[in-house]
N, C-alpha and C positions, 0 to 999 in steps of 0.2 A: 633437647639441648644437652642432656646428660651424655648422649652418644657422641655429639660433636666435641664435647670437652675431653672425652676419653681418647680421641684420635690424636696421633702424633702431629706435631706442627707448632706453630708459634702461638703467642698469646692472642686472645680474642679481646678486642677493644670496642667499647660502646661509648659513644659521645652523644649526649643530649636526649636520652630517652629514659626519663625517670620511671616510667611504668615498667619497661623491660628490665632495667637495673633492679628495681624493687622486687620483681618476680624472681630474678636470679639470686639475689641476696637471701630472700626468704626461703628459697629452695636449697640453700647451702651450696650453690654452684660458683660462688665468687671466691677466688684466692686472694685478690687484692682489690681494694676500692680506693681510687684516687679522687680526692675532692679538692676543688679550687674554691676557696672562700674569699669573697670580695668584701672589703670593708664598707658596705652600703646596707643600710637598714631600709627595707621596703615595707615592712609591716604586714605582709601576707604572702600567700603562695602555696604551692603544693608541698605536702610533707613527703619526703623521700622514702621513709620507712613506715608507711601505714600498713596495717595488718599485723597479725601475730602480736597483738596488744601494743603495737608501735615500738617494740623494743627489739633491737638486734645487737647482741654483744659483739663489740669490735675491740681490737687492740691496735694502738698506734705503733706503726712500724718505722715511719720516717716523717719528718716535717721540714719545710723550707719556707721562709718568708722573703718575699721580693721587696725591693725598695718602694714599690707602690702600695705596700700593705697587704697585698694578696698573699694568702697562705696556701701552700700545696701540702695537703695532708694525705699520707698513705696509711690505710688501715688493712688489717687482716682479721680473720675470724678469731674471736677470743677463746 
């Protein structure tokens, strides 16, 4: 994946694969992380950032809240 990232071209977007995103984040290969947070509490589920003691330092770059209450958060490496 490092070789792919170094090639010229457009952004690589991944939708719906927590396992792949987690691997890329922990490998330091993610420039921006876009999260859509829905205002629903389910009480369980997969942790997005398991591994490396579960901590990945991020910095909030941008945020937007929609009338439905959904928040679009954009993070970059801290």
